[in-house]
N, CA, C and O of each residue as an XYZ file, in Angstrom:
380
protein
N      10.097     23.159     -8.946
C       9.825     21.880     -8.309
C      10.845     20.855     -8.814
O      11.009     20.665    -10.019
N      11.515     20.210     -7.885
C      12.494     19.177     -8.238
C      12.039     17.790     -7.794
O      12.808     16.832     -7.876
N      10.789     17.675     -7.323
C      10.288     16.394     -6.856
C      10.576     16.138     -5.395
O      10.407     15.018     -4.913
N      11.016     17.178     -4.676
C      11.368     17.048     -3.264
C      10.131     16.801     -2.405
O       9.070     17.379     -2.638
N      10.286     15.941     -1.419
C       9.228     15.719     -0.435
C       9.738     16.081      0.958
O       9.228     15.596      1.968
N      10.760     16.946      0.990
C      11.369     17.376      2.249
C      10.296     17.962      3.172
O       9.518     18.825      2.765
N      10.267     17.490      4.397
C       9.289     17.959      5.379
C       7.980     17.183      5.372
O       7.068     17.501      6.135
N       7.878     16.172      4.519
C       6.652     15.376      4.462
C       6.473     14.594      5.755
O       7.440     14.096      6.331
N       5.253     14.492      6.195
C       4.968     13.790      7.442
C       4.613     12.324      7.194
O       5.124     11.435      7.874
N       3.749     12.080      6.233
C       3.259     10.719      5.979
C       3.800     10.131      4.685
O       3.202      9.220      4.110
N       4.920     10.648      4.234
C       5.483     10.204      2.956
C       6.998     10.190      3.086
O       7.551     11.012      3.816
N       7.685      9.284      2.402
C       9.145      9.248      2.491
C       9.767     10.588      2.072
O       9.354     11.181      1.076
N      10.747     11.054      2.826
C      11.424     12.317      2.512
C      12.552     12.098      1.519
O      13.451     11.288      1.746
N      12.493     12.831      0.418
C      13.525     12.784     -0.612
C      13.808     14.217     -1.043
O      12.885     14.996     -1.282
N      15.069     14.555     -1.138
C      15.460     15.897     -1.560
C      16.750     15.779     -2.367
O      17.841     15.757     -1.799
N      16.624     15.704     -3.685
C      17.794     15.538     -4.551
C      17.898     16.740     -5.477
O      16.986     17.016     -6.256
N      18.990     17.434     -5.388
C      19.231     18.600     -6.233
C      19.629     18.169     -7.638
O      20.207     17.102     -7.842
N      19.305     19.027     -8.597
C      19.693     18.761     -9.975
C      21.195     18.961    -10.124
O      21.782     19.827     -9.475
N      21.805     18.163    -10.972
C      23.217     18.334    -11.303
C      23.284     19.328    -12.453
O      22.941     18.992    -13.586
N      23.716     20.528    -12.172
C      23.721     21.583    -13.189
C      24.816     21.393    -14.243
O      24.842     22.116    -15.239
N      25.709     20.441    -14.038
C      26.802     20.212    -14.987
C      26.386     19.376    -16.195
O      27.063     19.386    -17.223
N      25.279     18.657    -16.070
C      24.822     17.822    -17.183
C      23.318     17.977    -17.362
O      22.599     18.296    -16.416
N      22.851     17.748    -18.591
C      21.418     17.796    -18.850
C      20.823     16.431    -18.499
O      21.229     15.404    -19.042
N      19.870     16.441    -17.594
C      19.243     15.190    -17.188
C      17.729     15.283    -17.342
O      17.164     16.355    -17.557
N      17.105     14.138    -17.226
C      15.648     14.026    -17.307
C      15.192     13.308    -16.046
O      15.696     12.233    -15.722
N      14.229     13.907    -15.328
C      13.837     13.404    -14.008
C      12.487     12.707    -14.030
O      11.506     13.215    -14.575
N      12.467     11.521    -13.418
C      11.248     10.725    -13.275
C      11.047     10.453    -11.788
O      11.984     10.066    -11.090
N       9.818     10.659    -11.306
C       9.461     10.440     -9.904
C       8.571      9.203     -9.830
O       7.593      9.087    -10.569
N       8.915      8.283     -8.936
C       8.183      7.009     -8.870
C       7.793      6.701     -7.426
O       8.648      6.622     -6.544
N       6.504      6.531     -7.202
C       5.988      6.070     -5.907
C       5.656      4.591     -6.085
O       4.995      4.202     -7.049
N       6.122      3.777     -5.146
C       5.946      2.327     -5.295
C       5.759      1.676     -3.925
O       5.987      2.292     -2.884
N       5.340      0.420     -3.958
C       5.243     -0.362     -2.723
C       6.641     -0.832     -2.341
O       7.418     -1.255     -3.197
N       6.948     -0.756     -1.082
C       8.257     -1.132     -0.559
C       8.327     -2.642     -0.382
O       8.097     -3.166      0.708
N       8.645     -3.325     -1.460
C       8.720     -4.794     -1.465
C      10.013     -5.233     -2.132
O      10.566     -4.503     -2.954
N      10.500     -6.416     -1.786
C      11.715     -6.921     -2.418
C      11.570     -7.022     -3.939
O      10.543     -7.469     -4.448
N      12.605     -6.604     -4.645
C      12.635     -6.732     -6.096
C      12.058     -5.557     -6.868
O      12.242     -5.467     -8.082
N      11.364     -4.655     -6.183
C      10.724     -3.541     -6.893
C      11.769     -2.595     -7.488
O      11.652     -2.203     -8.649
N      12.780     -2.228     -6.713
C      13.808     -1.322     -7.229
C      14.587     -1.967     -8.377
O      14.975     -1.287     -9.326
N      14.808     -3.243     -8.291
C      15.490     -3.954     -9.372
C      14.668     -3.867    -10.658
O      15.216     -3.618    -11.732
N      13.375     -4.070    -10.549
C      12.488     -3.994    -11.716
C      12.456     -2.580    -12.291
O      12.463     -2.402    -13.509
N      12.420     -1.575    -11.413
C      12.421     -0.176    -11.857
C      13.722      0.129    -12.604
O      13.697      0.692    -13.698
N      14.842     -0.241    -12.015
C      16.135      0.023    -12.656
C      16.277     -0.729    -13.978
O      16.848     -0.200    -14.932
N      15.765     -1.949    -14.040
C      15.804     -2.717    -15.289
C      15.016     -2.019    -16.395
O      15.390     -2.076    -17.567
N      13.934     -1.366    -16.014
C      13.115     -0.650    -16.988
C      13.938      0.451    -17.666
O      13.852      0.639    -18.879
N      14.728      1.168    -16.880
C      15.597      2.197    -17.455
C      16.684      1.559    -18.323
O      17.032      2.081    -19.382
N      17.200      0.453    -17.870
C      18.252     -0.266    -18.598
C      17.760     -0.733    -19.968
O      18.484     -0.653    -20.960
N      16.534     -1.215    -20.006
C      15.956     -1.730    -21.247
C      15.875     -0.674    -22.344
O      15.940     -1.007    -23.527
N      15.734      0.589    -21.966
C      15.657      1.663    -22.965
C      17.006      2.362    -23.143
O      17.094      3.434    -23.741
N      18.057      1.725    -22.609
C      19.438      2.220    -22.749
C      19.673      3.571    -22.080
O      20.487      4.365    -22.551
N      18.966      3.832    -20.986
C      19.156      5.074    -20.239
C      20.148      4.837    -19.105
O      20.040      3.857    -18.368
N      21.097      5.725    -18.977
C      22.036      5.667    -17.869
C      21.440      6.463    -16.706
O      21.029      7.608    -16.889
N      21.392      5.871    -15.524
C      20.914      6.581    -14.341
C      22.076      7.401    -13.795
O      23.070      6.856    -13.316
N      21.931      8.731    -13.875
C      22.989      9.655    -13.438
C      22.922      9.897    -11.936
O      23.949      9.994    -11.263
N      21.706      9.992    -11.423
C      21.480     10.182     -9.987
C      20.209      9.430     -9.614
O      19.296      9.264    -10.424
N      20.181      8.982     -8.366
C      18.986      8.300     -7.880
C      18.932      8.471     -6.371
O      19.939      8.313     -5.680
N      17.735      8.800     -5.862
C      17.565      8.964     -4.425
C      16.292      8.227     -4.038
O      15.206      8.522     -4.538
N      16.446      7.269     -3.143
C      15.330      6.438     -2.683
C      15.155      6.606     -1.187
O      16.129      6.689     -0.438
N      13.907      6.654     -0.763
C      13.599      6.571      0.660
C      12.281      5.831      0.797
O      11.435      5.860     -0.096
N      12.126      5.166      1.933
C      10.893      4.435      2.187
C      10.327      4.837      3.541
O      11.045      5.293      4.431
N       9.037      4.656      3.666
C       8.361      4.891      4.944
C       7.253      3.855      5.032
O       6.229      3.958      4.356
N       7.474      2.865      5.870
C       6.500      1.782      5.977
C       6.411      1.010      4.675
O       7.414      0.511      4.165
N       5.212      0.917      4.145
C       4.987      0.121      2.937
C       5.171      0.902      1.637
O       5.011      0.342      0.552
N       5.506      2.195      1.738
C       5.631      3.039      0.544
C       7.078      3.456      0.312
O       7.806      3.779      1.250
N       7.478      3.443     -0.951
C       8.795      3.931     -1.346
C       8.636      5.043     -2.356
O       7.660      5.081     -3.105
N       9.593      5.947     -2.376
C       9.593      7.054     -3.324
C      11.008      7.204     -3.853
O      11.958      7.325     -3.079
N      11.149      7.196     -5.168
C      12.472      7.310     -5.772
C      12.459      8.391     -6.850
O      11.541      8.475     -7.665
N      13.498      9.207     -6.826
C      13.724     10.228     -7.841
C      14.875      9.723     -8.700
O      15.934      9.368     -8.181
N      14.667      9.690    -10.019
C      15.672      9.158    -10.937
C      15.984     10.192    -12.010
O      15.085     10.693    -12.685
N      17.269     10.507    -12.159
C      17.737     11.360    -13.246
C      18.478     10.492    -14.250
O      19.360      9.716    -13.883
N      18.110     10.630    -15.530
C      18.769      9.862    -16.589
C      19.460     10.799    -17.568
O      19.205     12.003    -17.591
N      20.334     10.221    -18.370
C      21.113     11.018    -19.320
C      20.417     11.251    -20.644
O      20.849     12.108    -21.415
N      19.354     10.516    -20.933
C      18.652     10.673    -22.209
C      17.150     10.788    -21.979
O      16.628     10.368    -20.946
N      16.478     11.356    -22.947
C      15.031     11.526    -22.865
C      14.351     10.176    -23.109
O      14.255      9.718    -24.247
N      13.890      9.555    -22.047
C      13.213      8.262    -22.154
C      11.889      8.287    -21.405
O      11.225      7.262    -21.248
N      11.523      9.461    -20.953
C      10.417      9.605    -20.011
C       9.113      8.944    -20.433
O       8.527      8.199    -19.647
N       8.642      9.195    -21.653
C       7.354      8.649    -22.080
C       7.375      7.126    -22.108
O       6.439      6.480    -21.637
N       8.433      6.557    -22.655
C       8.549      5.098    -22.743
C       8.644      4.477    -21.354
O       7.956      3.503    -21.049
N       9.505      5.052    -20.518
C       9.687      4.521    -19.165
C       8.399      4.647    -18.363
O       8.006      3.713    -17.663
N       7.749      5.787    -18.463
C       6.490      5.993    -17.716
C       5.458      4.936    -18.107
O       4.808      4.340    -17.248
N       5.318      4.715    -19.394
C       4.357      3.726    -19.887
C       4.666      2.329    -19.333
O       3.764      1.611    -18.902
N       5.946      1.956    -19.350
C       6.350      0.629    -18.841
C       6.125      0.528    -17.331
O       5.570     -0.458    -16.846
N       6.559      1.554    -16.590
C       6.460      1.515    -15.129
C       5.015      1.491    -14.641
O       4.704      0.843    -13.642
N       4.141      2.191    -15.340
C       2.728      2.228    -14.927
C       2.062      0.858    -15.008
O       1.017      0.638    -14.395
N       2.656     -0.052    -15.753
C       2.114     -1.413    -15.868
C       2.579     -2.316    -14.727
O       2.023     -3.397    -14.531
N       3.587     -1.887    -13.977
C       4.109     -2.693    -12.872
C       3.109     -2.747    -11.731
O       2.551     -1.727    -11.326
N       2.895     -3.926    -11.229
C       1.950     -4.157    -10.137
C       2.295     -3.362     -8.878
O       1.396     -2.895     -8.178
N       3.574     -3.207     -8.588
C       3.987     -2.551     -7.343
C       4.315     -1.068     -7.484
O       4.808     -0.448     -6.542
N       4.045     -0.502     -8.650
C       4.234      0.936     -8.852
C       2.892      1.618     -8.658
O       1.900      1.253     -9.289
N       2.870      2.617     -7.774
C       1.631      3.338     -7.468
C       1.423      4.488     -8.437
O       0.332      4.661     -8.979
N       2.495      5.292     -8.661
C       2.372      6.467     -9.523
C       3.726      6.798    -10.140
O       4.771      6.638     -9.509
N       3.684      7.262    -11.379
C       4.890      7.703    -12.074
C       4.615      9.119    -12.589
O       3.578      9.394    -13.192
N       5.576      9.998    -12.331
C       5.441     11.371    -12.813
C       6.737     11.772    -13.503
O       7.823     11.617    -12.945
N       6.612     12.287    -14.715
C       7.764     12.807    -15.441
C       7.851     14.291    -15.116
O       6.937     15.058    -15.419
N       8.953     14.687    -14.499
C       9.100     16.081    -14.098
C       9.679     16.929    -15.234
O       9.168     18.011    -15.522
N      10.726     16.450    -15.869
C      11.310     17.128    -17.039
C      12.212     16.165    -17.782
O      12.803     16.531    -18.797
């Protein structure tokens, strides 16, 4: 499982392959599609000094889904911070 939602009917479709050349850590985020939400999500990664290596966002109506690969293990800290955001619905650490 890479967090793909390819073929989803009622959910934004996202299909991002892992970059096998580097070790990354993947976080899946479902959020409300509102102005400023992606900026807040990206700032959360920035605050813990994580470089975003890959990112794939798609939206469908009022819902957004983003897959984020980072260069360092920050998953627990980022998940805890993101879950406190008003416009974040769910955060899942994949690896």
